[in-house]
C-alpha atoms as an extended CHARMM CRD file, in Angstrom:
* protein
*
       219  EXT
         1         1  MET       CA             -8.9150000000        6.5550000000        5.2730000000  PROA      1               0.0000000000
         2         2  ALA       CA             -5.3330000000        5.3520000000        5.5360000000  PROA      2               0.0000000000
         3         3  GLY       CA             -4.6080000000        2.2820000000        3.4230000000  PROA      3               0.0000000000
         4         4  LEU       CA             -6.5840000000        1.1260000000        0.4270000000  PROA      4               0.0000000000
         5         5  GLY       CA             -6.2590000000       -2.6000000000        0.6820000000  PROA      5               0.0000000000
         6         6  ARG       CA             -9.2750000000       -4.8440000000        1.1490000000  PROA      6               0.0000000000
         7         7  ALA       CA            -10.2910000000       -3.3890000000        4.5260000000  PROA      7               0.0000000000
         8         8  GLY       CA             -9.6060000000        0.1690000000        3.4410000000  PROA      8               0.0000000000
         9         9  ARG       CA            -11.7670000000       -0.1150000000        0.3450000000  PROA      9               0.0000000000
        10        10  ALA       CA            -14.5870000000       -1.5540000000        2.4440000000  PROA      10              0.0000000000
        11        11  ALA       CA            -14.3360000000        1.3250000000        4.9060000000  PROA      11              0.0000000000
        12        12  VAL       CA            -14.4120000000        3.9020000000        2.1050000000  PROA      12              0.0000000000
        13        13  GLY       CA            -17.5690000000        2.2510000000        0.7410000000  PROA      13              0.0000000000
        14        14  ALA       CA            -19.2250000000        2.3830000000        4.1640000000  PROA      14              0.0000000000
        15        15  LEU       CA            -18.2520000000        6.0260000000        4.6450000000  PROA      15              0.0000000000
        16        16  LEU       CA            -19.6320000000        6.9550000000        1.2310000000  PROA      16              0.0000000000
        17        17  ARG       CA            -22.9710000000        5.4190000000        2.1790000000  PROA      17              0.0000000000
        18        18  LEU       CA            -22.9130000000        7.0920000000        5.5650000000  PROA      18              0.0000000000
        19        19  ALA       CA            -21.5950000000       10.5960000000        4.8670000000  PROA      19              0.0000000000
        20        20  GLY       CA            -21.0850000000       11.0560000000        1.1290000000  PROA      20              0.0000000000
        21        21  PRO       CA            -17.8980000000       11.6660000000       -0.8770000000  PROA      21              0.0000000000
        22        22  GLY       CA            -17.3510000000       15.2130000000        0.3740000000  PROA      22              0.0000000000
        23        23  ALA       CA            -16.5850000000       13.9200000000        3.8550000000  PROA      23              0.0000000000
        24        24  VAL       CA            -14.0470000000       11.2750000000        2.8090000000  PROA      24              0.0000000000
        25        25  VAL       CA            -10.3590000000       11.5310000000        1.9440000000  PROA      25              0.0000000000
        26        26  ALA       CA             -8.5090000000        8.3520000000        0.9680000000  PROA      26              0.0000000000
        27        27  TRP       CA             -4.7550000000        7.6900000000        1.0380000000  PROA      27              0.0000000000
        28        28  ASP       CA             -2.3390000000        4.8810000000        0.3200000000  PROA      28              0.0000000000
        29        29  ARG       CA              1.4330000000        5.0390000000        0.4270000000  PROA      29              0.0000000000
        30        30  ALA       CA              1.8930000000        2.6500000000       -2.5020000000  PROA      30              0.0000000000
        31        31  VAL       CA              2.0010000000        4.0960000000       -6.0030000000  PROA      31              0.0000000000
        32        32  THR       CA              1.2820000000        1.1940000000       -8.3400000000  PROA      32              0.0000000000
        33        33  LYS       CA             -0.9140000000        0.4160000000      -11.3240000000  PROA      33              0.0000000000
        34        34  GLU       CA             -3.5120000000       -0.9930000000       -8.9450000000  PROA      34              0.0000000000
        35        35  THR       CA             -3.5730000000        2.0060000000       -6.6120000000  PROA      35              0.0000000000
        36        36  ARG       CA             -3.6340000000        4.4300000000       -9.5470000000  PROA      36              0.0000000000
        37        37  ARG       CA             -6.6140000000        2.5550000000      -10.9810000000  PROA      37              0.0000000000
        38        38  LEU       CA             -8.3380000000        2.6950000000       -7.5920000000  PROA      38              0.0000000000
        39        39  GLN       CA             -7.5400000000        6.4030000000       -7.3260000000  PROA      39              0.0000000000
        40        40  ARG       CA             -9.2640000000        7.0580000000      -10.6510000000  PROA      40              0.0000000000
        41        41  GLU       CA            -12.3180000000        5.0500000000       -9.5770000000  PROA      41              0.0000000000
        42        42  LEU       CA            -12.6400000000        6.8320000000       -6.2330000000  PROA      42              0.0000000000
        43        43  GLU       CA            -12.1170000000       10.2870000000       -7.6850000000  PROA      43              0.0000000000
        44        44  ALA       CA            -14.7910000000        9.5400000000      -10.2710000000  PROA      44              0.0000000000
        45        45  ARG       CA            -17.1090000000        9.0220000000       -7.2900000000  PROA      45              0.0000000000
        46        46  GLY       CA            -16.0390000000       12.3260000000       -5.7480000000  PROA      46              0.0000000000
        47        47  VAL       CA            -13.5340000000       11.0360000000       -3.1930000000  PROA      47              0.0000000000
        48        48  ARG       CA            -10.2730000000       12.9590000000       -2.8780000000  PROA      48              0.0000000000
        49        49  THR       CA             -7.6010000000       10.2840000000       -3.1600000000  PROA      49              0.0000000000
        50        50  HSD       CA             -3.8780000000       10.6980000000       -2.4990000000  PROA      50              0.0000000000
        51        51  LEU       CA             -0.9910000000        8.3310000000       -3.1960000000  PROA      51              0.0000000000
        52        52  GLY       CA              2.5870000000        8.5050000000       -1.9690000000  PROA      52              0.0000000000
        53        53  ARG       CA              4.3370000000        9.5170000000        1.2290000000  PROA      53              0.0000000000
        54        54  ASP       CA              2.4260000000       12.7170000000        2.0150000000  PROA      54              0.0000000000
        55        55  VAL       CA             -0.6660000000       12.0750000000        4.1350000000  PROA      55              0.0000000000
        56        56  PRO       CA             -3.6570000000       14.4610000000        3.7720000000  PROA      56              0.0000000000
        57        57  THR       CA             -5.2890000000       15.6910000000        6.9730000000  PROA      57              0.0000000000
        58        58  ALA       CA             -8.4480000000       17.5000000000        5.7830000000  PROA      58              0.0000000000
        59        59  ALA       CA            -11.6470000000       16.7180000000        3.9000000000  PROA      59              0.0000000000
        60        60  GLY       CA            -12.4530000000       19.7270000000        1.7430000000  PROA      60              0.0000000000
        61        61  SER       CA            -12.9040000000       22.8260000000        3.8750000000  PROA      61              0.0000000000
        62        62  ARG       CA            -13.6870000000       20.7520000000        6.9800000000  PROA      62              0.0000000000
        63        63  PRO       CA            -10.8990000000       19.6520000000        9.3130000000  PROA      63              0.0000000000
        64        64  ALA       CA            -10.4630000000       15.9100000000        9.6590000000  PROA      64              0.0000000000
        65        65  ARG       CA            -11.9730000000       14.3440000000       12.7750000000  PROA      65              0.0000000000
        66        66  THR       CA            -11.1420000000       10.6580000000       12.4120000000  PROA      66              0.0000000000
        67        67  LEU       CA             -8.4220000000        8.5540000000       10.8140000000  PROA      67              0.0000000000
        68        68  ILE       CA             -9.6120000000        5.0760000000        9.9040000000  PROA      68              0.0000000000
        69        69  ARG       CA             -6.6730000000        2.8290000000        9.2210000000  PROA      69              0.0000000000
        70        70  SER       CA             -6.2090000000       -0.5050000000        7.5490000000  PROA      70              0.0000000000
        71        71  PRO       CA             -4.8840000000       -3.0980000000       10.0180000000  PROA      71              0.0000000000
        72        72  GLY       CA             -1.5860000000       -3.3040000000        8.1610000000  PROA      72              0.0000000000
        73        73  ILE       CA             -0.7430000000        0.2260000000        9.2850000000  PROA      73              0.0000000000
        74        74  SER       CA              0.9000000000        0.1240000000       12.7080000000  PROA      74              0.0000000000
        75        75  PHE       CA              0.0710000000        2.5520000000       15.4970000000  PROA      75              0.0000000000
        76        76  ARG       CA              3.7960000000        3.3670000000       15.5000000000  PROA      76              0.0000000000
        77        77  SER       CA              3.6540000000        4.5160000000       11.8720000000  PROA      77              0.0000000000
        78        78  ARG       CA              4.0940000000        8.1790000000       10.9600000000  PROA      78              0.0000000000
        79        79  PRO       CA              0.5310000000        8.6980000000        9.6220000000  PROA      79              0.0000000000
        80        80  VAL       CA             -1.0090000000        7.4010000000       12.8360000000  PROA      80              0.0000000000
        81        81  ARG       CA              1.3850000000        9.3220000000       15.0810000000  PROA      81              0.0000000000
        82        82  GLU       CA              0.7170000000       12.5690000000       13.2480000000  PROA      82              0.0000000000
        83        83  ALA       CA             -3.0400000000       12.0140000000       13.3200000000  PROA      83              0.0000000000
        84        84  ARG       CA             -3.0260000000       11.4190000000       17.0670000000  PROA      84              0.0000000000
        85        85  GLU       CA             -0.8040000000       14.4410000000       17.6760000000  PROA      85              0.0000000000
        86        86  ALA       CA             -3.3470000000       16.5110000000       15.7110000000  PROA      86              0.0000000000
        87        87  GLY       CA             -6.1360000000       15.3010000000       17.9920000000  PROA      87              0.0000000000
        88        88  LEU       CA             -7.8070000000       12.9170000000       15.5380000000  PROA      88              0.0000000000
        89        89  GLU       CA             -9.5260000000        9.7720000000       16.7060000000  PROA      89              0.0000000000
        90        90  VAL       CA             -7.7400000000        6.7770000000       15.1620000000  PROA      90              0.0000000000
        91        91  ILE       CA             -9.7200000000        3.5780000000       14.6670000000  PROA      91              0.0000000000
        92        92  ASP       CA             -9.5100000000        0.4050000000       12.6340000000  PROA      92              0.0000000000
        93        93  GLU       CA            -11.9180000000       -0.5580000000        9.8590000000  PROA      93              0.0000000000
        94        94  LEU       CA            -13.2010000000       -3.2760000000       12.2200000000  PROA      94              0.0000000000
        95        95  GLU       CA            -14.1870000000       -0.6700000000       14.8260000000  PROA      95              0.0000000000
        96        96  LEU       CA            -16.0080000000        1.2870000000       12.1160000000  PROA      96              0.0000000000
        97        97  GLY       CA            -17.9330000000       -1.8270000000       11.0900000000  PROA      97              0.0000000000
        98        98  TRP       CA            -18.8500000000       -2.5830000000       14.6980000000  PROA      98              0.0000000000
        99        99  ARG       CA            -20.1120000000        0.9650000000       15.2680000000  PROA      99              0.0000000000
       100       100  LEU       CA            -22.2380000000        0.7870000000       12.1100000000  PROA      100             0.0000000000
       101       101  SER       CA            -23.6970000000       -2.6500000000       12.8510000000  PROA      101             0.0000000000
       102       102  GLY       CA            -26.7910000000       -3.2540000000       14.9370000000  PROA      102             0.0000000000
       103       103  MET       CA            -26.4850000000       -7.0180000000       14.6670000000  PROA      103             0.0000000000
       104       104  PRO       CA            -25.1570000000       -9.3920000000       17.3530000000  PROA      104             0.0000000000
       105       105  ILE       CA            -21.5280000000      -10.3180000000       16.7040000000  PROA      105             0.0000000000
       106       106  LEU       CA            -19.6910000000      -13.5050000000       17.5740000000  PROA      106             0.0000000000
       107       107  ALA       CA            -15.9840000000      -12.6520000000       17.3330000000  PROA      107             0.0000000000
       108       108  VAL       CA            -13.1390000000      -15.1780000000       17.1490000000  PROA      108             0.0000000000
       109       109  THR       CA             -9.5120000000      -14.3550000000       17.9170000000  PROA      109             0.0000000000
       110       110  GLY       CA             -6.3130000000      -16.2700000000       18.6500000000  PROA      110             0.0000000000
       111       111  THR       CA             -3.0900000000      -17.0510000000       16.8450000000  PROA      111             0.0000000000
       112       112  ASN       CA             -4.1920000000      -20.2950000000       15.2070000000  PROA      112             0.0000000000
       113       113  GLY       CA             -7.5730000000      -21.7680000000       14.3500000000  PROA      113             0.0000000000
       114       114  LYS       CA             -9.5260000000      -18.5290000000       13.9140000000  PROA      114             0.0000000000
       115       115  SER       CA            -10.7030000000      -19.2880000000       10.3790000000  PROA      115             0.0000000000
       116       116  THR       CA            -11.7450000000      -22.8350000000       11.2160000000  PROA      116             0.0000000000
       117       117  VAL       CA            -13.6780000000      -21.8540000000       14.3350000000  PROA      117             0.0000000000
       118       118  ALA       CA            -15.3290000000      -18.8810000000       12.6040000000  PROA      118             0.0000000000
       119       119  ARG       CA            -16.4440000000      -20.9670000000        9.6330000000  PROA      119             0.0000000000
       120       120  LEU       CA            -17.7880000000      -23.7090000000       11.9100000000  PROA      120             0.0000000000
       121       121  ALA       CA            -19.6870000000      -21.1560000000       13.9950000000  PROA      121             0.0000000000
       122       122  THR       CA            -21.2000000000      -19.6380000000       10.8500000000  PROA      122             0.0000000000
       123       123  ALA       CA            -22.2240000000      -23.0810000000        9.6070000000  PROA      123             0.0000000000
       124       124  LEU       CA            -23.8220000000      -23.9830000000       12.9560000000  PROA      124             0.0000000000
       125       125  LEU       CA            -25.7900000000      -20.7360000000       13.1220000000  PROA      125             0.0000000000
       126       126  THR       CA            -26.9690000000      -21.1500000000        9.5360000000  PROA      126             0.0000000000
       127       127  ALA       CA            -27.9580000000      -24.7730000000       10.1360000000  PROA      127             0.0000000000
       128       128  SER       CA            -30.0340000000      -23.6730000000       13.1350000000  PROA      128             0.0000000000
       129       129  GLY       CA            -32.0500000000      -21.3220000000       10.9230000000  PROA      129             0.0000000000
       130       130  ARG       CA            -30.2760000000      -18.0390000000       11.6830000000  PROA      130             0.0000000000
       131       131  ARG       CA            -29.2410000000      -15.5790000000        9.0010000000  PROA      131             0.0000000000
       132       132  ALA       CA            -25.4870000000      -15.5150000000        9.5870000000  PROA      132             0.0000000000
       133       133  ARG       CA            -22.5510000000      -14.0820000000        7.6570000000  PROA      133             0.0000000000
       134       134  LEU       CA            -18.8230000000      -14.5640000000        8.1060000000  PROA      134             0.0000000000
       135       135  ALA       CA            -16.8530000000      -11.3070000000        8.0770000000  PROA      135             0.0000000000
       136       136  GLY       CA            -13.6720000000       -9.6570000000        9.2940000000  PROA      136             0.0000000000
       137       137  ASN       CA            -10.0460000000      -10.6720000000        8.8050000000  PROA      137             0.0000000000
       138       138  THR       CA            -10.8460000000      -13.7140000000        6.6910000000  PROA      138             0.0000000000
       139       139  ASP       CA            -10.4050000000      -14.9440000000        3.1460000000  PROA      139             0.0000000000
       140       140  PHE       CA            -13.8970000000      -16.4650000000        3.3200000000  PROA      140             0.0000000000
       141       141  GLY       CA            -15.9880000000      -13.3400000000        3.8820000000  PROA      141             0.0000000000
       142       142  GLU       CA            -16.1490000000       -9.5820000000        3.5260000000  PROA      142             0.0000000000
       143       143  PRO       CA            -14.7420000000       -6.9360000000        5.9110000000  PROA      143             0.0000000000
       144       144  LEU       CA            -17.1180000000       -6.1010000000        8.7460000000  PROA      144             0.0000000000
       145       145  SER       CA            -17.9230000000       -2.6030000000        7.4440000000  PROA      145             0.0000000000
       146       146  THR       CA            -19.2120000000       -4.1810000000        4.2140000000  PROA      146             0.0000000000
       147       147  VAL       CA            -21.7880000000       -6.4480000000        5.8800000000  PROA      147             0.0000000000
       148       148  ALA       CA            -22.6470000000       -4.1780000000        8.8290000000  PROA      148             0.0000000000
       149       149  ALA       CA            -25.8970000000       -2.8960000000        7.2860000000  PROA      149             0.0000000000
       150       150  GLU       CA            -27.2160000000       -6.2770000000        6.1070000000  PROA      150             0.0000000000
       151       151  PRO       CA            -30.3670000000       -7.6840000000        7.7710000000  PROA      151             0.0000000000
       152       152  LEU       CA            -28.7980000000      -10.5840000000        9.6630000000  PROA      152             0.0000000000
       153       153  ASP       CA            -29.3630000000      -12.4630000000       12.8960000000  PROA      153             0.0000000000
       154       154  TRP       CA            -25.6390000000      -12.8990000000       13.5850000000  PROA      154             0.0000000000
       155       155  ILE       CA            -22.3180000000      -11.7760000000       12.1910000000  PROA      155             0.0000000000
       156       156  VAL       CA            -19.4020000000      -14.1130000000       12.8530000000  PROA      156             0.0000000000
       157       157  CYS       CA            -16.2210000000      -12.0570000000       12.7690000000  PROA      157             0.0000000000
       158       158  GLU       CA            -12.6500000000      -13.3030000000       12.5440000000  PROA      158             0.0000000000
       159       159  VAL       CA            -10.5220000000      -10.7850000000       14.4410000000  PROA      159             0.0000000000
       160       160  SER       CA             -6.7600000000      -10.2730000000       14.3200000000  PROA      160             0.0000000000
       161       161  SER       CA             -4.5430000000       -8.5560000000       16.8630000000  PROA      161             0.0000000000
       162       162  TYR       CA             -3.6080000000       -5.9890000000       14.2230000000  PROA      162             0.0000000000
       163       163  GLN       CA             -7.2650000000       -4.9840000000       14.0450000000  PROA      163             0.0000000000
       164       164  LEU       CA             -7.7230000000       -4.9320000000       17.8180000000  PROA      164             0.0000000000
       165       165  GLU       CA             -4.9770000000       -2.3160000000       18.1520000000  PROA      165             0.0000000000
       166       166  GLY       CA             -7.4000000000        0.1680000000       16.6280000000  PROA      166             0.0000000000
       167       167  CYS       CA            -10.6350000000       -0.8860000000       18.3580000000  PROA      167             0.0000000000
       168       168  PRO       CA            -11.1380000000        1.3300000000       21.4300000000  PROA      168             0.0000000000
       169       169  SER       CA            -14.7270000000        0.2530000000       22.1480000000  PROA      169             0.0000000000
       170       170  LEU       CA            -15.4970000000       -2.9720000000       20.2380000000  PROA      170             0.0000000000
       171       171  LEU       CA            -17.1470000000       -5.4980000000       22.5480000000  PROA      171             0.0000000000
       172       172  PRO       CA            -19.0800000000       -8.3080000000       20.8310000000  PROA      172             0.0000000000
       173       173  GLU       CA            -21.9590000000      -10.3150000000       22.2550000000  PROA      173             0.0000000000
       174       174  VAL       CA            -19.8210000000      -13.4720000000       22.1840000000  PROA      174             0.0000000000
       175       175  ALA       CA            -16.0020000000      -13.6400000000       22.0860000000  PROA      175             0.0000000000
       176       176  VAL       CA            -13.9810000000      -16.7900000000       21.3650000000  PROA      176             0.0000000000
       177       177  PHE       CA            -10.2740000000      -17.3050000000       22.1520000000  PROA      177             0.0000000000
       178       178  THR       CA             -8.4070000000      -20.2040000000       20.5300000000  PROA      178             0.0000000000
       179       179  ASN       CA             -4.7470000000      -19.9050000000       21.6290000000  PROA      179             0.0000000000
       180       180  LEU       CA             -1.6910000000      -17.6640000000       21.7960000000  PROA      180             0.0000000000
       181       181  THR       CA              1.5810000000      -18.7360000000       20.2100000000  PROA      181             0.0000000000
       182       182  ALA       CA              4.7680000000      -16.8860000000       19.2920000000  PROA      182             0.0000000000
       183       183  GLU       CA              3.8110000000      -14.9700000000       16.1590000000  PROA      183             0.0000000000
       184       184  HSD       CA              3.5510000000      -11.2880000000       15.1420000000  PROA      184             0.0000000000
       185       185  LEU       CA              6.2580000000      -10.3200000000       17.6230000000  PROA      185             0.0000000000
       186       186  ALA       CA              7.8330000000       -7.9050000000       15.1440000000  PROA      186             0.0000000000
       187       187  ARG       CA              4.6130000000       -5.9250000000       15.4710000000  PROA      187             0.0000000000
       188       188  HSD       CA              3.7930000000       -6.4570000000       19.1550000000  PROA      188             0.0000000000
       189       189  ARG       CA              7.4100000000       -6.7640000000       20.4230000000  PROA      189             0.0000000000
       190       190  SER       CA              6.5990000000       -9.1890000000       23.2640000000  PROA      190             0.0000000000
       191       191  MET       CA              4.2100000000      -12.0150000000       24.0980000000  PROA      191             0.0000000000
       192       192  ARG       CA              2.8450000000       -9.9250000000       26.9720000000  PROA      192             0.0000000000
       193       193  ARG       CA              1.8420000000       -7.0870000000       24.6380000000  PROA      193             0.0000000000
       194       194  TYR       CA              0.5150000000       -9.5620000000       22.1050000000  PROA      194             0.0000000000
       195       195  GLY       CA             -1.6710000000      -11.1610000000       24.7650000000  PROA      195             0.0000000000
       196       196  GLU       CA             -2.8520000000       -7.7900000000       26.0600000000  PROA      196             0.0000000000
       197       197  THR       CA             -3.9510000000       -6.8610000000       22.5440000000  PROA      197             0.0000000000
       198       198  LYS       CA             -5.9820000000      -10.0630000000       22.2140000000  PROA      198             0.0000000000
       199       199  ARG       CA             -7.5010000000       -9.4160000000       25.6530000000  PROA      199             0.0000000000
       200       200  ARG       CA             -9.0670000000       -6.2180000000       24.3110000000  PROA      200             0.0000000000
       201       201  LEU       CA            -11.7580000000       -8.3310000000       22.6430000000  PROA      201             0.0000000000
       202       202  PHE       CA            -12.8910000000       -9.5790000000       26.0700000000  PROA      202             0.0000000000
       203       203  VAL       CA            -12.3440000000       -6.8210000000       28.6400000000  PROA      203             0.0000000000
       204       204  ARG       CA            -12.7460000000       -3.0250000000       28.4380000000  PROA      204             0.0000000000
       205       205  GLY       CA            -11.8740000000       -1.4340000000       31.7420000000  PROA      205             0.0000000000
       206       206  ASP       CA            -14.5010000000       -2.6510000000       34.1950000000  PROA      206             0.0000000000
       207       207  THR       CA            -16.6780000000       -4.1440000000       31.4500000000  PROA      207             0.0000000000
       208       208  ALA       CA            -16.3520000000       -7.6920000000       30.1390000000  PROA      208             0.0000000000
       209       209  VAL       CA            -17.9130000000       -9.4000000000       27.1620000000  PROA      209             0.0000000000
       210       210  ALA       CA            -21.2900000000      -10.9620000000       27.9960000000  PROA      210             0.0000000000
       211       211  ARG       CA            -20.1750000000      -14.4430000000       26.9950000000  PROA      211             0.0000000000
       212       212  ALA       CA            -16.6120000000      -15.6800000000       26.4900000000  PROA      212             0.0000000000
       213       213  ILE       CA            -15.5080000000      -19.0530000000       25.1550000000  PROA      213             0.0000000000
       214       214  ILE       CA            -11.9070000000      -19.7680000000       26.1090000000  PROA      214             0.0000000000
       215       215  ASP       CA             -9.7110000000      -22.7050000000       25.0640000000  PROA      215             0.0000000000
       216       216  VAL       CA             -8.1550000000      -23.8120000000       28.3580000000  PROA      216             0.0000000000
       217       217  ASP       CA             -6.9090000000      -27.2150000000       27.1340000000  PROA      217             0.0000000000
       218       218  ASP       CA             -4.2520000000      -25.9980000000       24.7140000000  PROA      218             0.0000000000
       219       219  PRO       CA             -0.8900000000      -25.0200000000       26.3150000000  PROA      219             0.0000000000
């Protein structure tokens, strides 16, 4: 696990439930009081945890197979480049949550309005009698890998372009697009690449999401 922010901690928790501490190695570049405290907590649970510039590439005696990254870590970063050169699969915490979840997912992306639309969708589903939870890249819910195992009727997931960079197979049951405006260009470098990243939520090769809701009124 690369990055021990909110998404990274959620992914480590999901991996512990899935595979146990012997299969998990955690890393964060920052060396602070908070990351040192987290390191002590994870190591007390049996998770090898590294801080600083050097990135571990193995879990115990077994070679690493997958690098799960927090969305703040770019695909151009050294840890991701080295992992891909070593033949590791690199995915985002969101992709992990989607793979672990058997529940239908309504995913919302766009530059502006994601939180509002996602919260409204959650409220509408709940009001109609469904068991629904808000998750993903939101201040109002947990990361997807945290809620993936809950017995729900729907998960409403707020999805950022940073997350979609690391989602090679995520395709929800319903995908919502709000708009695309000039933001995050330091990361994506152009509006074309930014738009292509958002498009990943809707189209995967020859396969498209079953139901798409697209804002066509907003310039």
